[in-house]
C-alpha positions as CSV (number, residue, x, y, z in Angstrom):
1,M,193.3,129.6,92.8
2,I,193.4,126.8,95.4
3,I,193.1,123.2,94.2
4,I,192.1,120.6,96.7
5,K,193.1,117.1,95.9
6,L,190.9,114.4,97.5
7,P,192.3,111.0,98.4
8,P,191.4,108.2,95.9
9,R,188.9,106.6,98.3
10,Y,186.9,109.8,98.6
11,I,186.9,110.2,94.8
12,C,185.6,106.6,94.5
13,I,182.8,107.3,97.0
14,C,181.8,110.5,95.2
15,C,181.6,108.6,91.9
16,M,179.5,106.0,93.5
17,L,177.1,108.6,95.0
18,S,177.0,110.3,91.6
19,A,176.0,107.1,89.9
20,V,173.3,106.3,92.5
21,L,171.8,109.8,92.1
22,A,171.9,109.5,88.3
23,N,170.0,106.2,88.5
24,Y,167.3,107.9,90.7
25,K,167.1,110.8,88.3
26,N,166.8,108.6,85.3
27,A,164.2,106.4,87.0
28,Y,161.8,109.3,87.6
29,S,162.6,111.2,84.4
30,G,160.7,110.9,81.1
31,L,157.3,110.3,82.6
32,S,154.5,112.5,81.2
33,R,152.9,115.3,83.2
34,S,149.6,113.5,83.1
35,T,151.2,110.3,84.6
36,W,152.5,112.4,87.5
37,L,149.1,113.9,88.0
38,L,147.4,110.5,88.0
39,S,149.8,109.3,90.6
40,V,149.2,112.4,92.8
41,V,145.4,111.8,92.4
42,M,146.0,108.2,93.5
43,L,148.1,109.4,96.4
44,I,145.3,111.7,97.6
45,N,142.7,109.1,97.0
46,R,144.5,106.3,98.9
47,S,145.5,108.7,101.7
48,G,141.8,109.2,102.2
49,T,141.0,105.5,102.3
50,M,141.3,105.4,106.0
51,V,137.8,104.0,106.7
52,V,138.7,100.5,105.5
53,P,141.4,99.6,108.1
54,F,139.2,101.0,110.9
55,L,135.7,99.9,109.7
56,T,135.6,96.8,111.9
57,L,136.5,98.9,115.0
58,Y,133.9,101.5,114.0
59,L,131.1,98.9,113.7
60,I,132.0,97.2,117.0
61,R,132.9,100.2,119.2
62,T,130.7,102.9,117.8
63,M,127.7,101.1,116.3
64,G,127.7,98.2,118.8
65,Y,127.7,95.3,116.4
66,S,129.4,91.9,117.0
67,V,132.6,90.7,115.3
68,S,130.6,88.3,113.1
69,Q,128.3,91.1,112.0
70,A,131.2,93.3,111.2
71,G,132.7,90.5,109.1
72,F,129.4,90.2,107.2
73,V,129.6,94.0,106.4
74,F,133.1,93.4,105.0
75,A,131.7,90.6,102.8
76,F,129.5,93.3,101.2
77,F,132.5,95.5,100.8
78,G,134.4,92.8,99.0
79,L,131.4,92.0,96.8
80,G,131.0,95.7,96.0
81,A,134.7,96.1,95.0
82,F,134.5,93.0,92.8
83,T,131.4,94.1,90.9
84,G,132.5,97.7,90.8
85,A,135.7,96.8,89.0
86,Y,133.7,94.9,86.4
87,V,131.3,97.8,85.7
88,G,134.1,100.4,85.9
89,G,135.9,98.6,83.1
90,K,132.8,98.4,81.0
91,F,132.1,102.1,81.3
92,T,135.8,103.0,80.8
93,D,135.5,101.4,77.3
94,K,132.1,103.0,76.6
95,I,132.5,106.6,77.8
96,G,136.2,107.0,78.5
97,F,138.6,107.0,81.5
98,Y,138.4,110.8,82.1
99,E,134.7,110.8,82.8
100,V,134.7,107.5,84.8
101,Q,137.4,108.8,87.1
102,I,135.6,112.0,87.9
103,I,132.2,110.4,88.3
104,T,133.5,107.6,90.6
105,L,135.7,110.0,92.7
106,L,132.8,112.4,93.2
107,G,130.3,109.5,93.8
108,G,132.7,107.8,96.3
109,G,133.2,111.1,98.2
110,I,129.5,111.6,98.5
111,M,129.0,107.9,99.5
112,F,131.4,108.3,102.5
113,F,129.2,111.1,103.9
114,V,126.1,109.0,103.3
115,L,127.5,105.9,105.0
116,S,128.5,107.9,108.1
117,A,124.9,108.8,108.6
118,M,123.5,105.3,108.4
119,K,122.2,103.8,111.6
120,T,120.5,100.5,110.8
121,Y,122.5,97.4,110.0
122,L,120.7,96.7,106.7
123,L,121.4,100.2,105.5
124,I,125.1,100.0,106.6
125,C,125.5,96.8,104.6
126,L,123.7,98.3,101.5
127,F,125.8,101.6,101.5
128,T,129.0,99.8,102.3
129,Y,128.4,97.7,99.1
130,L,127.6,100.9,97.1
131,L,130.7,102.7,98.5
132,A,133.0,99.8,97.5
133,F,131.3,99.5,94.2
134,I,131.8,103.1,93.2
135,N,135.3,103.4,94.7
136,E,136.6,100.3,92.9
137,A,135.1,101.3,89.6
138,F,137.7,104.1,89.7
139,R,140.7,101.7,89.4
140,P,140.2,100.3,85.9
141,A,139.7,103.9,84.6
142,N,142.8,105.1,86.3
143,S,144.8,102.1,85.0
144,A,143.6,102.7,81.5
145,A,144.6,106.4,81.8
146,I,148.1,105.5,82.8
147,A,148.4,103.3,79.8
148,F,147.2,106.1,77.5
149,Y,149.6,108.7,78.9
150,S,152.6,106.4,78.8
151,N,154.6,104.7,76.1
152,P,156.2,101.3,75.8
153,D,159.5,102.7,77.0
154,N,158.2,104.1,80.3
155,R,155.0,102.2,80.8
156,T,156.3,99.8,83.5
157,R,157.8,102.8,85.4
158,S,154.5,104.7,85.1
159,Y,152.7,101.9,86.8
160,A,155.5,101.6,89.4
161,L,155.1,105.3,90.2
162,N,151.3,104.7,90.6
163,R,152.1,101.8,93.0
164,L,154.4,104.0,95.0
165,A,151.6,106.5,95.3
166,I,149.3,103.8,96.5
167,N,151.8,102.5,99.1
168,I,152.6,106.0,100.5
169,G,148.9,107.0,100.5
170,W,147.9,103.8,102.4
171,A,150.7,104.5,105.0
172,L,149.6,108.1,105.4
173,G,145.9,107.2,105.6
174,S,146.5,104.5,108.2
175,S,148.6,106.7,110.4
176,I,146.3,109.7,110.2
177,G,143.3,107.5,110.5
178,G,144.5,106.2,113.8
179,V,144.7,109.7,115.2
180,L,141.3,110.6,113.9
181,A,139.7,107.4,115.2
182,G,141.0,108.3,118.6
183,I,139.1,111.5,118.4
184,N,135.9,110.4,116.6
185,Y,135.3,107.6,114.1
186,K,133.0,109.8,112.1
187,L,136.0,112.0,111.2
188,L,137.3,109.1,109.1
189,F,134.3,109.3,106.8
190,Y,134.4,113.0,106.5
191,V,138.1,113.2,105.6
192,D,137.7,110.3,103.1
193,G,134.8,112.1,101.4
194,V,136.8,115.3,101.1
195,T,139.9,113.6,99.7
196,N,137.8,111.8,97.1
197,I,136.2,115.0,95.9
198,T,139.5,116.9,96.0
199,A,141.0,114.2,93.7
200,A,138.1,114.6,91.3
201,I,138.6,118.4,91.2
202,L,142.3,118.0,90.5
203,I,141.5,115.8,87.4
204,W,138.9,118.3,86.2
205,I,141.2,121.3,86.5
206,F,144.5,120.0,85.5
207,M,143.8,117.1,83.1
208,K,142.7,117.8,79.5
209,P,139.5,115.9,78.7
210,I,140.1,113.0,76.3
211,T,137.3,111.9,74.0
212,I,136.5,108.2,73.6
213,K,137.5,108.6,69.9
214,E,141.0,109.8,70.9
215,E,141.4,106.9,73.3
216,K,140.6,104.3,70.6
217,N,142.9,105.7,68.0
218,A,145.5,103.1,68.7
219,P,146.5,100.0,66.7
220,M,145.4,96.5,67.6
221,V,147.8,94.6,69.8
222,T,146.6,91.0,70.2
223,G,143.8,90.9,67.6
224,V,141.4,89.8,70.4
225,L,138.3,92.1,70.6
226,S,137.3,91.1,74.1
227,A,139.4,90.4,77.2
228,Y,136.8,87.8,78.2
229,K,137.7,85.8,75.0
230,D,141.5,86.0,75.5
231,K,142.2,82.5,76.9
232,T,145.8,83.2,77.8
233,Y,144.8,86.3,79.7
234,L,142.0,84.5,81.5
235,L,144.5,81.9,82.7
236,F,146.9,84.7,83.8
237,I,144.0,86.2,85.8
238,L,143.3,82.9,87.5
239,L,146.9,82.5,88.4
240,T,146.9,86.1,89.7
241,V,144.0,85.3,92.0
242,F,146.0,82.4,93.5
243,F,149.1,84.4,93.9
244,A,147.4,87.5,95.3
245,S,145.4,85.3,97.8
246,C,148.7,84.1,99.1
247,F,150.4,87.5,99.1
248,F,147.6,89.1,101.2
249,Q,148.7,86.8,104.1
250,L,151.5,89.4,104.5
251,F,149.0,92.0,105.7
252,T,146.5,89.8,107.5
253,N,147.7,86.5,109.1
254,L,151.5,87.3,109.4
255,S,151.0,89.7,112.3
256,P,149.1,87.1,114.5
257,F,151.8,84.6,113.7
258,F,154.6,86.9,114.8
259,A,152.7,87.8,118.0
260,G,151.2,84.4,118.9
261,E,153.8,82.0,117.7
262,L,157.1,83.9,117.9
263,H,156.1,86.3,120.7
264,F,157.3,89.4,118.9
265,S,156.3,92.7,120.5
266,E,153.9,95.1,118.7
267,P,156.6,97.7,118.0
268,L,158.8,95.0,116.4
269,I,155.9,93.7,114.3
270,G,155.2,97.2,113.2
271,F,158.8,97.7,112.2
272,L,158.9,94.5,110.3
273,L,155.8,95.3,108.3
274,A,156.9,98.8,107.7
275,T,160.0,97.4,106.1
276,N,157.9,96.4,103.1
277,G,156.7,100.0,102.3
278,V,160.2,101.5,103.0
279,I,162.0,99.1,100.6
280,I,159.3,99.7,97.9
281,A,159.6,103.5,98.2
282,I,163.4,103.4,98.0
283,I,164.1,100.6,95.5
284,E,161.2,99.9,93.2
285,M,161.4,102.7,90.7
286,V,165.2,102.4,90.3
287,L,165.1,98.6,90.0
288,V,162.2,98.7,87.4
289,Y,164.2,101.3,85.4
290,R,167.2,99.0,85.3
291,L,165.2,95.9,84.4
292,D,162.5,97.2,82.1
293,G,163.0,96.1,78.4
294,K,165.9,93.7,79.3
295,G,163.7,90.6,79.6
296,R,160.2,89.2,79.1
297,N,157.6,90.5,81.6
298,L,156.6,86.9,82.4
299,H,160.2,86.1,83.4
300,Y,160.3,88.9,86.0
301,I,156.8,88.0,87.2
302,S,157.7,84.3,87.6
303,V,160.9,85.2,89.5
304,G,159.0,87.6,91.8
305,I,156.3,85.0,92.6
306,F,159.0,82.4,93.3
307,M,160.7,84.7,95.8
308,V,157.4,85.3,97.6
309,G,156.7,81.6,97.8
310,L,160.2,80.9,99.1
311,A,159.8,83.6,101.8
312,F,156.5,82.0,102.9
313,L,158.2,78.5,103.2
314,M,161.0,80.1,105.2
315,L,158.5,81.1,107.9
316,N,158.5,77.5,109.0
317,I,162.2,77.6,110.0
318,R,162.5,76.7,113.6
319,G,163.9,79.1,116.1
320,M,163.2,82.2,114.0
321,G,164.4,85.5,115.4
322,P,163.9,89.1,114.4
323,L,166.9,89.1,112.0
324,L,165.6,86.1,110.0
325,A,162.1,87.6,110.0
326,F,163.5,90.8,108.6
327,F,165.3,88.9,105.9
328,I,162.0,87.0,105.0
329,I,160.1,90.3,104.8
330,T,162.8,91.8,102.6
331,L,162.8,88.7,100.3
332,M,159.0,88.9,100.0
333,T,159.2,92.6,99.2
334,F,161.7,92.1,96.5
335,G,159.4,89.4,95.1
336,E,156.6,92.0,95.1
337,I,158.9,94.5,93.3
338,F,159.9,92.0,90.6
339,S,156.3,90.7,90.0
340,M,153.7,93.4,90.3
341,P,154.9,96.3,88.1
342,F,155.5,93.8,85.3
343,M,152.1,92.3,85.8
344,N,150.6,95.7,84.9
345,S,152.8,95.8,81.8
346,F,151.7,92.3,80.8
347,W,148.0,93.1,80.7
348,V,148.5,96.5,79.0
349,N,150.6,94.9,76.3
350,R,147.8,92.4,75.6
351,S,145.1,95.1,75.4
352,Q,144.2,97.8,72.8
353,A,142.6,101.1,73.4
354,A,139.1,99.9,72.6
355,N,139.1,97.1,75.2
356,R,141.6,98.4,77.8
357,G,138.9,98.9,80.4
358,Q,138.0,95.2,80.2
359,Y,141.6,94.1,80.7
360,A,142.0,96.5,83.6
361,A,138.7,95.4,85.1
362,L,139.7,91.7,85.1
363,Y,143.0,92.5,86.7
364,T,141.4,94.7,89.4
365,M,138.7,92.0,90.0
366,A,141.4,89.4,90.5
367,W,143.0,91.4,93.3
368,S,139.5,92.3,94.8
369,A,138.6,88.6,94.9
370,A,141.9,87.6,96.4
371,Q,141.6,90.4,99.1
372,T,138.4,88.7,100.3
373,L,139.2,85.0,99.7
374,G,142.9,85.0,100.7
375,P,142.7,86.3,104.3
376,L,139.5,84.3,104.9
377,A,140.9,81.0,103.7
378,G,144.2,81.7,105.4
379,S,142.7,82.4,108.8
380,Q,140.6,79.2,108.6
381,L,143.6,77.1,107.7
382,A,145.8,78.6,110.4
383,G,143.0,78.3,113.0
384,N,142.2,74.7,112.3
385,F,145.5,73.2,111.3
386,G,148.1,75.7,112.5
387,F,150.4,78.3,110.9
388,K,152.8,75.7,109.8
389,W,150.3,74.3,107.3
390,L,149.3,77.8,106.2
391,W,152.9,78.8,105.3
392,L,153.5,75.5,103.6
393,S,150.3,75.7,101.6
394,V,150.8,79.3,100.3
395,G,154.5,78.8,99.7
396,V,153.8,75.7,97.5
397,I,151.0,77.5,95.7
398,C,153.3,80.4,94.9
399,L,156.0,78.1,93.5
400,I,153.4,76.3,91.3
401,V,152.0,79.6,90.1
402,A,155.5,80.8,89.3
403,L,156.1,77.7,87.2
404,L,152.8,78.1,85.3
405,V,153.4,81.8,84.7
406,R,156.7,81.0,83.2
407,R,155.1,78.5,80.8
408,L,152.4,80.8,79.5
409,K,152.7,81.1,75.7
410,T,152.1,84.8,74.9
411,G,154.5,85.7,72.1
412,D,156.9,88.3,73.4
413,S,155.1,89.3,76.6
């Protein structure tokens, strides 16, 4: 028998690699089969959401509408998403997350096909609203389902896995959508419709139906019967709107700043923005696994929002080059990782099975509102006063929100 002795430095490296692999294994272990299935459904659903990033180009290049007309259609999309989240939460509490997910996925799939056939501007606005309404009604039901199939020990990781599915799905959808748009914009609607219906079939085949009675067999958590009467949570939702409105500048107004003010090339801008998704995919699950249960959710949320605010303020540093821009994107991404998974845990911990749809709806509505208000307000501020004032404003807002989140009195949340 031949025994090979490795030098100490190689043994040390092997131990380090073994520890890293063990962390990754532990981060993804212990999650229920249904949690994985829900994340796969979300991955398929978001991979198919390729109409949204190309809707403006479709309306302008294929349908012949102006930029302002296309923007008005997006206003209907935002309104549909906001109201859909509210109604989706209501029905989740009334009939259950299983039924709502299937109905909204099937309905959304059909609506993609219908919207592709609309020719007049009025009908395009109407069915864009209906599509967003049905699609966003899916989110509260999906969030409530994750809470049901997880436990306090792995709940934050369950939501982190779902966020990972959303990020990967969005990246896949955007890249595939670009190829399909180059062939025919109508293909975007057809593929989106098929993916929605496929996701619904997966839930129907592989997930056991859960009755509303089973959903509600959980003890009270906060003692508050309605999320709309939970004053602490309503304040948290308001703070979430402010934070999310700032955060969405990353995906909207940061690219024009890099291109117009710093004269970065398109490939460099693409690389910098892609850094966000890559870091999330590699780091988030492991970091959440290491942090979860070792501190209050509001502490991590506050730290994360502070990091995002600091990153926005750093955008005003003079003479910024690619390396500093990369560091700022990295800092902002770690702020996202610290805050958002624990924001999900916060609202789940305040809810009970009977009103979880309401809590999920309000959280979804906060992000839907911010997705409309943030980019609009940011573009107006940058256009009228310059990017310097935009980054100063959103940076300061984030720092204030971080302080207020830290001061929320919520018991042990």
